[in-house]
C-alpha positions as CSV (number, residue, x, y, z in Angstrom):
1,X,134.8,114.4,107.3
2,X,136.8,113.8,110.5
3,X,136.9,110.5,112.4
4,X,134.7,111.9,115.1
5,X,132.1,113.0,112.6
6,X,132.2,109.6,110.9
7,X,131.6,108.1,114.4
8,X,128.7,110.4,115.1
9,X,127.2,109.6,111.7
10,X,127.4,105.9,112.4
11,X,126.0,106.3,115.9
12,X,123.1,108.3,114.6
13,X,122.1,105.7,112.0
14,X,122.2,103.0,114.7
15,X,120.5,105.0,117.5
16,X,118.3,107.6,115.9
17,X,115.2,105.4,115.6
18,X,115.3,104.4,119.3
19,X,115.8,108.1,120.4
20,X,113.0,109.3,118.2
21,X,110.7,106.5,119.5
22,X,111.4,107.3,123.1
23,X,110.8,111.0,122.6
24,X,107.6,110.4,120.7
25,X,106.3,108.5,123.7
26,X,106.8,111.7,125.7
27,X,105.6,114.4,123.3
28,X,103.1,112.4,121.3
29,X,104.2,114.1,118.1
30,X,106.6,112.3,115.6
31,X,107.6,115.5,113.9
32,X,108.5,117.3,117.2
33,X,110.3,114.2,118.4
34,X,112.5,114.1,115.3
35,X,113.2,117.8,115.7
36,X,114.3,117.3,119.3
37,X,116.5,114.3,118.4
38,X,118.1,116.4,115.7
39,X,118.8,119.1,118.3
40,X,120.6,116.5,120.3
41,X,122.6,115.5,117.3
42,X,123.6,119.1,116.8
43,X,124.8,119.2,120.4
44,X,126.9,116.1,119.8
45,X,128.5,117.6,116.7
46,X,129.4,120.7,118.7
47,X,130.7,119.0,121.8
48,X,132.1,115.6,121.0
49,X,135.0,116.8,118.8
50,X,136.4,118.6,121.9
51,X,135.2,116.4,124.7
52,X,135.4,113.0,123.0
53,X,132.7,110.4,122.3
54,X,131.0,109.3,125.6
55,X,131.1,105.7,126.7
56,X,127.3,105.4,126.0
57,X,126.6,107.8,123.1
58,X,123.0,106.5,122.7
59,X,122.2,107.4,126.3
60,X,123.9,110.8,125.9
61,X,121.8,111.7,122.9
62,X,118.6,110.3,124.5
63,X,119.2,112.4,127.7
64,X,119.8,115.6,125.8
65,X,116.8,115.0,123.6
66,X,114.6,114.3,126.6
67,X,115.8,117.5,128.3
68,X,114.9,119.5,125.2
69,X,111.5,117.8,125.3
70,X,110.9,118.8,128.9
71,X,112.0,122.4,128.1
72,X,109.5,122.5,125.2
73,X,106.7,121.2,127.4
74,X,107.5,123.8,130.1
75,X,107.5,126.6,127.6
76,X,104.1,125.4,126.4
77,X,102.9,125.5,130.0
78,X,101.7,122.0,129.7
79,X,104.2,120.5,132.1
80,X,102.5,118.4,134.9
81,X,103.9,117.0,138.1
82,X,105.1,113.9,136.3
83,X,107.1,115.9,133.8
84,X,108.5,118.1,136.5
85,X,109.8,115.0,138.3
86,X,111.3,113.7,135.1
87,X,113.0,117.1,134.4
88,X,114.5,117.2,137.9
89,X,115.8,113.7,137.5
90,X,117.4,114.5,134.2
91,X,119.0,117.7,135.6
92,X,120.7,115.6,138.3
93,X,122.0,113.3,135.5
94,X,124.8,114.7,133.3
95,X,124.4,114.2,129.5
96,X,127.6,112.2,129.3
97,X,126.6,109.8,132.1
98,X,123.3,108.4,130.7
99,X,121.6,105.5,132.4
100,X,123.4,102.4,133.7
101,X,121.0,100.4,131.5
102,X,122.0,99.7,127.9
103,X,119.8,101.8,125.6
104,X,118.9,98.6,123.7
105,X,117.3,97.3,127.0
106,X,114.9,100.3,127.2
107,X,112.1,99.7,129.6
108,X,109.7,100.7,126.9
109,X,111.2,98.3,124.4
110,X,108.2,98.4,122.1
111,X,108.8,102.1,121.4
112,X,110.5,101.2,118.2
113,X,107.6,99.0,117.2
114,X,105.2,101.9,117.9
115,X,107.3,104.2,115.7
116,X,107.3,101.7,112.9
117,X,103.5,101.4,113.0
118,X,103.1,105.1,113.1
119,X,105.5,105.7,110.2
120,X,103.6,103.1,108.1
121,X,100.1,104.3,109.2
122,X,97.5,103.7,106.4
123,X,96.4,107.4,106.7
124,X,99.6,108.2,104.8
125,X,100.0,107.7,101.0
126,X,102.5,104.9,100.2
127,X,105.3,107.2,99.0
128,X,105.1,109.2,102.2
129,X,105.2,106.0,104.3
130,X,108.3,104.8,102.6
131,X,110.1,108.2,102.9
132,X,109.1,108.7,106.6
133,X,110.2,105.1,107.5
134,X,113.6,105.5,106.0
135,X,114.0,108.9,107.7
136,X,112.9,107.9,111.2
137,X,113.8,104.2,111.4
138,X,116.6,104.1,108.9
139,X,118.4,107.2,110.0
140,X,118.8,108.3,106.4
141,X,119.0,111.9,105.5
142,X,116.7,113.5,103.1
143,X,119.5,113.7,100.5
144,X,120.3,110.0,101.0
145,X,116.6,109.0,100.4
146,X,116.4,111.3,97.4
147,X,119.5,109.7,95.8
148,X,118.2,106.2,96.5
149,X,115.0,106.9,94.6
150,X,116.5,109.2,92.0
151,X,114.2,112.1,92.8
152,X,114.9,115.7,94.0
153,X,115.7,116.3,97.6
154,X,113.0,118.9,97.8
155,X,110.4,116.4,96.8
156,X,111.4,114.0,99.6
157,X,111.5,116.8,102.1
158,X,107.9,117.7,101.1
159,X,106.8,114.1,101.4
160,X,108.3,113.8,104.9
161,X,106.9,117.2,106.0
162,X,103.4,116.3,104.6
163,X,103.5,112.9,106.4
164,X,104.3,114.5,109.8
165,X,101.6,117.1,109.3
166,X,99.0,114.5,108.4
167,X,99.9,112.3,111.4
168,X,99.5,115.4,113.6
169,X,96.2,116.5,112.0
170,X,94.7,113.1,112.1
171,X,95.9,112.7,115.8
172,X,97.4,109.3,115.1
173,X,98.2,107.9,118.6
174,X,101.7,106.6,119.5
175,X,100.5,103.2,120.4
176,X,100.4,99.6,119.1
177,X,97.2,98.4,117.4
178,X,95.3,95.8,119.3
179,X,92.7,93.2,118.4
180,X,91.3,92.9,114.9
181,X,93.1,96.1,113.7
182,X,96.5,94.6,114.2
183,X,96.5,92.4,111.1
184,X,95.7,95.3,108.7
185,X,98.2,97.6,110.4
186,X,100.9,95.0,110.3
187,X,100.1,94.4,106.6
188,X,100.8,98.1,106.0
189,X,104.2,97.9,107.7
190,X,105.2,94.8,105.8
191,X,104.1,96.4,102.6
192,X,106.4,99.4,103.2
193,X,109.4,97.3,104.1
194,X,109.0,95.1,101.0
195,X,108.5,98.1,98.8
196,X,111.8,99.5,100.0
197,X,113.4,96.1,99.3
198,X,111.9,95.8,95.8
199,X,113.0,99.3,94.8
200,X,116.6,98.2,95.7
201,X,116.3,94.7,94.2
202,X,114.7,95.8,90.8
203,X,115.1,99.6,90.5
204,X,112.1,101.1,88.6
205,X,114.2,103.9,87.2
206,X,117.8,105.1,86.6
207,X,120.8,103.3,85.0
208,X,121.4,100.5,87.5
209,X,119.3,97.4,87.9
210,X,120.1,97.1,91.6
211,X,120.5,99.6,94.5
212,X,122.1,97.5,97.3
213,X,121.7,100.2,99.9
214,X,117.9,100.0,99.8
215,X,118.0,96.2,100.0
216,X,120.2,96.3,103.0
217,X,118.1,98.9,104.7
218,X,114.9,96.8,104.1
219,X,116.6,93.7,105.4
220,X,117.7,95.6,108.6
221,X,114.1,96.8,109.1
222,X,112.7,93.3,108.5
223,X,115.1,91.7,110.9
224,X,114.3,94.4,113.5
225,X,110.6,93.8,113.1
226,X,111.1,90.0,113.5
227,X,112.9,90.6,116.8
228,X,110.1,92.9,118.0
229,X,107.2,90.7,116.8
230,X,108.7,87.1,117.1
231,X,105.3,85.4,117.1
232,X,104.1,86.8,113.8
233,X,104.6,84.2,111.0
234,X,104.1,86.8,108.2
235,X,107.0,88.9,109.6
236,X,109.3,85.9,109.4
237,X,107.9,85.0,106.0
238,X,108.9,88.5,104.7
239,X,112.4,88.2,106.2
240,X,112.8,84.8,104.6
241,X,111.7,86.1,101.2
242,X,114.0,89.1,101.3
243,X,117.0,87.0,102.6
244,X,116.7,84.5,99.8
245,X,116.1,87.1,97.1
246,X,119.0,89.2,98.3
247,X,121.2,86.0,98.1
248,X,121.0,86.2,94.3
249,X,122.1,89.8,94.0
250,X,125.6,89.1,92.8
251,X,124.4,86.8,90.1
252,X,121.6,89.0,88.8
253,X,123.8,91.3,86.7
254,X,126.5,90.7,84.1
255,X,129.8,92.4,83.6
256,X,128.2,95.5,82.0
257,X,125.3,95.7,84.5
258,X,122.9,93.9,82.2
259,X,120.2,91.8,83.8
260,X,120.8,88.0,84.0
261,X,117.5,86.0,84.1
262,X,117.0,83.6,87.0
263,X,117.4,80.4,84.8
264,X,120.7,81.8,83.4
265,X,122.3,82.8,86.7
266,X,125.5,81.2,88.0
267,X,124.1,79.7,91.2
268,X,127.6,79.3,92.5
269,X,127.5,83.1,93.1
270,X,124.5,82.9,95.3
271,X,125.2,83.9,98.9
272,X,124.8,80.7,100.9
273,X,124.8,82.6,104.2
274,X,121.8,84.6,103.2
275,X,120.1,81.5,101.9
276,X,120.6,79.8,105.3
277,X,119.2,82.9,107.1
278,X,116.2,82.7,104.8
279,X,115.7,79.0,105.5
280,X,115.9,79.7,109.3
281,X,113.3,82.5,109.0
282,X,111.0,80.2,107.0
283,X,111.3,77.4,109.6
284,X,110.4,79.9,112.3
285,X,107.3,80.9,110.3
286,X,106.3,77.3,109.9
287,X,106.8,76.6,113.6
288,X,104.4,79.5,114.5
289,X,101.8,77.8,112.3
290,X,98.5,79.1,111.2
291,X,97.2,79.6,107.6
292,X,100.1,80.7,105.4
293,X,99.8,84.4,104.5
294,X,101.0,86.1,101.3
295,X,104.6,86.6,102.5
296,X,105.0,83.0,103.8
297,X,103.7,81.7,100.4
298,X,106.1,83.9,98.5
299,X,108.9,82.8,100.7
300,X,108.0,79.2,100.0
301,X,108.3,79.9,96.3
302,X,111.8,81.5,96.9
303,X,112.8,78.4,98.9
304,X,111.9,76.2,95.8
305,X,114.3,78.2,93.7
306,X,117.0,78.2,96.3
307,X,116.9,74.4,96.8
308,X,117.3,73.7,93.0
309,X,121.0,73.0,92.2
310,X,120.4,73.9,88.6
311,X,117.6,75.7,86.7
312,X,116.5,72.3,85.3
313,X,116.0,71.0,88.8
314,X,113.5,73.7,89.7
315,X,110.1,72.2,90.9
316,X,107.9,74.4,88.7
317,X,104.8,72.3,89.4
318,X,105.2,73.0,93.1
319,X,105.8,76.7,92.3
320,X,102.7,76.9,90.1
321,X,100.6,75.3,92.9
322,X,102.0,77.9,95.4
323,X,101.1,80.7,93.0
324,X,97.6,79.4,92.7
325,X,97.3,79.5,96.5
326,X,98.8,83.0,96.5
327,X,96.3,84.1,93.8
328,X,93.4,83.0,95.9
329,X,94.7,84.9,98.9
330,X,96.0,87.9,96.9
331,X,94.2,88.1,93.5
332,X,96.2,90.9,92.1
333,X,97.1,91.2,88.4
334,X,100.8,91.1,89.2
335,X,100.4,87.8,91.1
336,X,98.5,86.4,88.2
337,X,101.2,87.4,85.8
338,X,103.8,85.6,88.0
339,X,101.5,82.6,88.0
340,X,101.4,82.8,84.2
341,X,105.2,82.5,84.2
342,X,105.1,79.4,86.5
343,X,102.3,77.8,84.4
344,X,104.4,78.4,81.3
345,X,107.3,76.6,82.8
346,X,105.3,73.8,84.5
347,X,102.7,73.0,81.8
348,X,104.1,74.7,78.6
349,X,104.0,78.2,77.1
350,X,100.5,77.8,75.8
351,X,99.1,77.6,79.3
352,X,101.1,80.6,80.4
353,X,100.2,82.7,77.4
354,X,96.5,82.0,77.9
355,X,96.6,83.5,81.4
356,X,98.9,86.4,80.3
357,X,96.6,87.3,77.4
358,X,93.6,87.4,79.8
359,X,95.5,90.2,81.8
360,X,96.1,92.4,78.7
361,X,93.1,94.5,79.3
362,X,93.6,95.1,83.0
363,X,94.1,98.8,83.8
364,X,96.5,98.0,86.6
365,X,99.0,96.5,84.1
366,X,98.6,99.0,81.3
367,X,102.1,100.5,81.8
368,X,103.7,97.5,83.5
369,X,106.6,96.5,81.3
370,X,106.7,92.9,82.6
371,X,103.4,92.0,81.0
372,X,104.7,92.5,77.4
373,X,108.1,91.0,78.5
374,X,106.4,87.8,79.8
375,X,104.3,87.6,76.7
376,X,107.3,88.1,74.5
377,X,109.1,85.2,76.2
378,X,106.2,82.9,75.9
379,X,105.6,83.9,72.3
380,X,109.2,83.2,71.5
381,X,109.0,79.8,73.0
382,X,106.0,79.1,70.8
383,X,107.9,80.2,67.7
384,X,105.8,83.3,67.1
385,X,108.9,85.4,66.7
386,X,107.4,88.4,65.0
387,X,104.9,88.9,67.8
388,X,107.6,88.3,70.4
389,X,109.9,90.9,68.9
390,X,107.1,93.5,69.1
391,X,106.3,92.7,72.7
392,X,110.0,93.0,73.7
393,X,110.1,96.4,72.0
394,X,106.9,97.5,73.8
395,X,108.3,96.3,77.1
396,X,111.5,98.3,76.5
397,X,109.4,101.5,75.8
398,X,107.6,101.1,79.1
399,X,110.4,100.4,81.6
400,X,112.1,103.3,83.4
401,X,115.3,101.4,84.1
402,X,118.1,101.9,81.6
403,X,119.7,98.5,82.1
404,X,116.4,96.6,81.7
405,X,115.6,98.7,78.6
406,X,118.9,97.8,77.0
407,X,118.4,94.1,77.8
408,X,114.8,94.1,76.3
409,X,116.0,95.9,73.2
410,X,118.8,93.3,72.8
411,X,116.2,90.5,73.0
412,X,114.1,92.2,70.3
413,X,117.2,92.7,68.1
414,X,118.0,89.0,68.3
415,X,114.8,88.3,66.4
416,X,115.2,89.2,62.7
417,X,112.6,91.9,61.8
418,X,110.6,91.2,58.6
419,X,110.0,93.9,56.0
420,X,107.1,96.0,57.3
421,X,104.5,96.9,54.6
422,X,103.9,100.6,55.0
423,X,104.6,102.8,58.0
424,X,104.6,101.7,61.6
425,X,102.3,103.1,64.3
426,X,105.1,105.3,65.7
427,X,106.0,106.7,62.3
428,X,102.4,107.5,61.4
429,X,101.7,109.2,64.7
430,X,104.8,111.4,64.4
431,X,103.9,112.4,60.9
432,X,100.3,113.1,61.9
433,X,101.3,115.4,64.8
434,X,104.1,117.2,62.9
435,X,101.7,118.6,60.3
436,X,101.7,122.4,60.3
437,X,97.9,122.7,60.3
438,X,97.5,121.7,64.0
439,X,97.8,124.3,66.7
440,X,99.9,123.7,69.8
441,X,96.9,122.8,72.0
442,X,95.6,120.3,69.6
443,X,99.0,118.7,69.2
444,X,99.2,118.3,72.9
445,X,95.7,116.9,73.3
446,X,96.0,114.5,70.3
447,X,99.5,113.5,71.5
448,X,98.2,112.4,74.9
449,X,95.8,110.0,73.2
450,X,98.1,108.7,70.6
451,X,101.0,108.2,73.1
452,X,98.8,105.8,75.0
453,X,98.1,103.9,71.8
454,X,101.8,103.7,71.1
455,X,102.7,102.5,74.6
456,X,99.9,99.9,74.6
457,X,100.4,98.6,71.1
458,X,104.1,99.3,70.4
459,X,105.8,101.8,68.1
460,X,107.0,99.2,65.7
461,X,103.5,97.7,65.1
462,X,102.6,98.0,61.4
463,X,99.9,100.6,61.0
464,X,98.0,98.3,58.5
465,X,97.6,95.6,61.2
466,X,95.7,97.9,63.6
467,X,92.1,97.0,64.1
468,X,89.1,98.6,65.9
469,X,89.4,95.8,68.5
470,X,92.9,96.8,69.4
471,X,91.9,100.4,69.9
472,X,88.8,99.5,71.9
473,X,90.9,97.3,74.3
474,X,93.3,100.2,74.9
475,X,90.4,102.6,75.6
476,X,88.8,100.1,78.0
477,X,92.0,99.7,80.0
478,X,93.0,103.4,79.9
479,X,89.8,105.5,80.1
480,X,86.9,103.2,81.0
481,X,86.3,105.0,84.3
482,X,86.8,108.5,83.1
483,X,84.2,111.2,82.6
484,X,82.2,111.3,79.3
485,X,84.0,114.4,78.2
486,X,87.4,112.8,78.7
487,X,86.4,109.6,76.9
488,X,84.9,111.6,74.0
489,X,88.0,113.8,73.7
490,X,90.2,110.7,73.3
491,X,87.7,109.2,70.9
492,X,87.8,112.4,68.8
493,X,91.6,112.2,68.6
494,X,91.5,108.6,67.3
495,X,88.8,109.5,64.7
496,X,91.0,112.4,63.4
497,X,94.0,110.2,63.2
498,X,92.1,107.4,61.5
499,X,90.6,109.8,59.0
500,X,94.1,111.2,58.2
501,X,95.6,107.7,57.8
502,X,92.6,106.5,55.7
503,X,91.7,104.0,58.4
504,X,88.3,105.3,59.5
505,X,87.4,102.0,61.1
506,X,89.8,102.5,64.0
507,X,87.2,104.2,66.2
508,X,84.4,101.8,65.1
509,X,84.5,100.0,68.5
510,X,84.4,103.2,70.6
511,X,80.9,104.6,71.2
512,X,80.4,108.2,72.0
513,X,79.3,108.7,75.6
514,X,76.5,111.0,76.7
515,X,77.2,113.1,79.8
516,X,75.7,116.0,81.7
517,X,77.8,118.7,83.1
518,X,77.2,119.4,86.8
519,X,79.1,122.0,88.6
520,X,81.0,120.6,91.6
521,X,80.7,122.4,94.9
522,X,83.3,124.7,96.3
523,X,85.9,123.5,98.8
524,X,84.9,123.5,102.4
525,X,86.2,126.6,104.3
526,X,88.1,124.5,106.8
527,X,89.9,122.7,104.0
528,X,90.7,126.0,102.4
529,X,92.2,127.3,105.7
530,X,94.3,124.1,105.9
531,X,95.6,124.8,102.4
532,X,96.5,128.5,103.1
533,X,98.4,127.5,106.3
534,X,100.6,124.8,104.7
535,X,104.2,125.8,105.5
536,X,105.7,123.9,102.5
537,X,103.4,125.5,99.9
538,X,105.4,127.2,97.1
539,X,104.7,130.9,96.6
540,X,103.5,130.5,93.1
541,X,100.8,128.0,94.1
542,X,99.8,129.9,97.2
543,X,99.3,133.1,95.1
544,X,97.5,131.4,92.3
545,X,95.0,129.5,94.6
546,X,94.4,132.6,96.7
547,X,93.7,134.7,93.6
548,X,91.4,132.1,92.1
549,X,89.4,132.0,95.3
550,X,89.3,135.7,96.0
551,X,88.6,136.8,92.4
552,X,86.1,134.1,91.5
553,X,87.5,134.4,88.0
554,X,88.1,131.6,85.6
555,X,91.3,129.6,85.6
556,X,92.1,130.5,82.0
557,X,91.6,134.2,82.7
558,X,93.9,134.2,85.8
559,X,96.6,132.2,84.1
560,X,96.6,134.7,81.2
561,X,97.4,137.6,83.4
562,X,100.6,139.6,82.7
563,X,102.8,141.5,85.1
564,X,102.4,144.8,83.1
565,X,98.6,144.5,83.5
566,X,98.6,144.5,87.3
567,X,97.3,147.4,89.3
568,X,98.6,146.5,92.7
569,X,97.2,149.7,94.4
570,X,93.7,149.1,93.2
571,X,94.0,145.3,93.5
572,X,92.9,144.5,90.0
573,X,94.3,143.5,86.6
574,X,93.1,143.6,83.0
575,X,92.3,140.1,81.5
576,X,91.1,140.5,78.0
577,X,88.0,142.7,78.0
578,X,87.3,142.4,81.7
579,X,88.9,143.0,85.1
580,X,90.1,140.5,87.7
581,X,90.1,141.8,91.2
582,X,91.4,140.4,94.5
583,X,91.5,141.0,98.3
584,X,94.1,141.3,101.0
585,X,95.3,137.7,101.0
586,X,96.4,137.9,97.4
587,X,97.6,141.5,97.8
588,X,100.2,140.4,100.4
589,X,101.6,137.7,98.1
590,X,101.8,139.4,94.7
591,X,104.8,141.7,95.3
592,X,107.0,138.7,96.2
593,X,105.7,136.7,93.2
594,X,106.5,139.5,90.8
595,X,109.9,140.0,92.4
596,X,110.9,143.0,90.4
597,X,109.7,141.8,87.0
598,X,108.1,144.5,84.8
599,X,106.5,142.4,82.0
600,X,105.6,138.9,80.9
601,X,103.3,136.2,82.3
602,X,102.5,136.5,86.0
603,X,102.5,132.8,86.6
604,X,105.6,131.1,85.2
605,X,106.7,127.6,84.7
606,X,109.8,126.6,86.7
607,X,111.6,125.3,83.6
608,X,112.7,127.0,80.4
609,X,111.2,125.5,77.3
610,X,113.3,123.3,75.1
611,X,114.2,124.3,71.5
612,X,111.5,122.0,70.1
613,X,108.8,123.5,72.2
614,X,109.3,127.3,71.9
615,X,106.0,129.0,73.1
616,X,104.4,132.0,71.5
617,X,106.2,135.3,72.4
618,X,103.2,136.3,74.5
619,X,103.7,133.2,76.7
620,X,107.4,133.7,77.3
621,X,108.9,135.9,80.0
622,X,111.5,138.2,78.4
623,X,113.3,138.7,81.7
624,X,113.6,135.1,82.9
625,X,113.2,133.0,79.7
626,X,110.5,130.9,81.3
627,X,107.1,130.1,79.8
628,X,103.6,130.8,81.1
629,X,102.3,128.2,83.6
630,X,100.0,125.9,81.7
631,X,96.5,125.0,82.8
632,X,97.3,121.3,82.7
633,X,100.3,121.7,85.0
634,X,98.5,124.0,87.4
635,X,95.6,121.6,87.6
636,X,97.9,118.6,88.2
637,X,99.7,120.3,91.1
638,X,96.4,121.3,92.7
639,X,95.0,117.8,92.5
640,X,98.2,116.4,94.0
641,X,98.1,118.9,96.9
642,X,94.4,118.2,97.7
643,X,94.3,114.4,97.3
644,X,94.3,114.0,101.1
645,X,91.3,116.4,101.4
646,X,89.2,114.7,98.7
647,X,87.2,111.8,100.1
648,X,87.4,110.1,96.6
649,X,91.2,110.4,96.8
650,X,91.6,111.9,93.3
651,X,92.2,115.5,94.4
652,X,90.1,118.7,93.6
653,X,90.0,120.7,90.4
654,X,91.0,124.4,90.4
655,X,87.4,125.4,89.6
656,X,86.4,124.3,93.1
657,X,88.4,127.2,94.5
658,X,85.6,129.6,93.3
659,X,83.6,130.7,96.3
660,X,79.9,130.0,96.8
661,X,77.6,132.5,95.0
């Protein structure tokens, strides 16, 4: 990369949000505004290496993007007199000249604020809000966002594209919320910024505990928001919280990247500048006054830690009181778990464990590794070491972060393990599933149920110690709100496992549920049209969904189709003893899906199977080595794609593609 290209990259990261915000005000479409701003960036990449970087590069990019916007409006024949005037003004002004006014002093200085509120609009799912905010306001590329969150670039691209499409479809206005709606919308913005910070501060996956780039980006966004909304105490509270937490970054990991707990950190490595910034933001929040919100309360807790010269000097009684106030305002299980830690430090481990134990059955914490981690720490302080070791092992199995997993396993290994009478739960489950008498479908079904038991109770738990109460609590947390058929399927798996292990009592606390099967209605035609017209829809899913809708055939029958059974001319295929036929929509897609293949499953998985999961020969494509697409995977993808269409938010099942009779 040349020096000019590095300069352009830096300018883009600094100016892109302002440019996109200004263009969005003109065209009222975030997606189109970003496209026009990208066009301006391409022009800079083409011209600046020869002509040099202009004195006011932000104004140059803005002028070019605005000219493109006017051209687009003209082509669409929607250019009014006002836009014509703007176009003539821009044509008189060369792209290198820009305005005499500094771009940071834009007359519409709240454009950035508008863009932030639009990017974090509640109509978008949380993951989409985070990706869109980093893309539009952070100036990050799709690849940079993907690397930060350790996911594929294509997935981030789909999230961003879907977010822009949703904003356009929902006609979200490019304006600031007013009146009673402001508080809820601001809460959504603060949530996104803090989510970005937390993913950097305590990475949920990958090898590293900390991702500094995300922390810095969240801090930048928070400081920007504080400048744009100087009279909002919660904004300053969030900035204070992030500044103080970020001050501990250097002390949070050891030489090998292992986590260092707060009370064990070298406080001399805390960044005093960031602490002072945090105190300043907290003072500003207090000056504004009003009832403290959740971020101001969390910042106050962070201030208590920052003021303590040593871990022993920490005012845990004050922190416990602040968590009590926070729990009244924000009664979430995670806040209650943090309160349990504070109670354990202020009033003894028994008090903390009592609260932590009351959270064990909460569905929101069923896969949250910090619950067993906190319980393990409190149990260890009470001298209940065998229970503590099992909790640390369970926490290690739940976390997706490699550094944290290694740390929890070390804590478990420091506690001597007694001789276990008989097999552990993990050993028994593996032996049960590896029996040759179970077919692949049964192994997969039973495995889903028993994996949940292993995650909830711990692999190293002695099988003989399991009770019906343990199993019933897992069922209540994992499947209490599911359909009767789902509940009964998991119950059947536990009964089979219990009978095999000579522990028939395991399912005693799980009653069979009665349920009636009602056929769900088909998807609304307008929603179907929106599905067919999605530009980011992969060919496989587009073809499968079209075929299910046009043929009215069962999902299993369609997924069982083979390439050699297709009759493309007559638009039909043999499926067992019957025929599946389709219409023109599917007929246009099938040749591209087949792509020259002559035999094997029509719908294929994107991955080749591992050695331990070799499918039956009939389910394996001899030309690509890929296996047949499973019902479970196809159903999952359709639910994910239709969540925004489903009023309940869960997404539709494939059966709802069948047309009305």
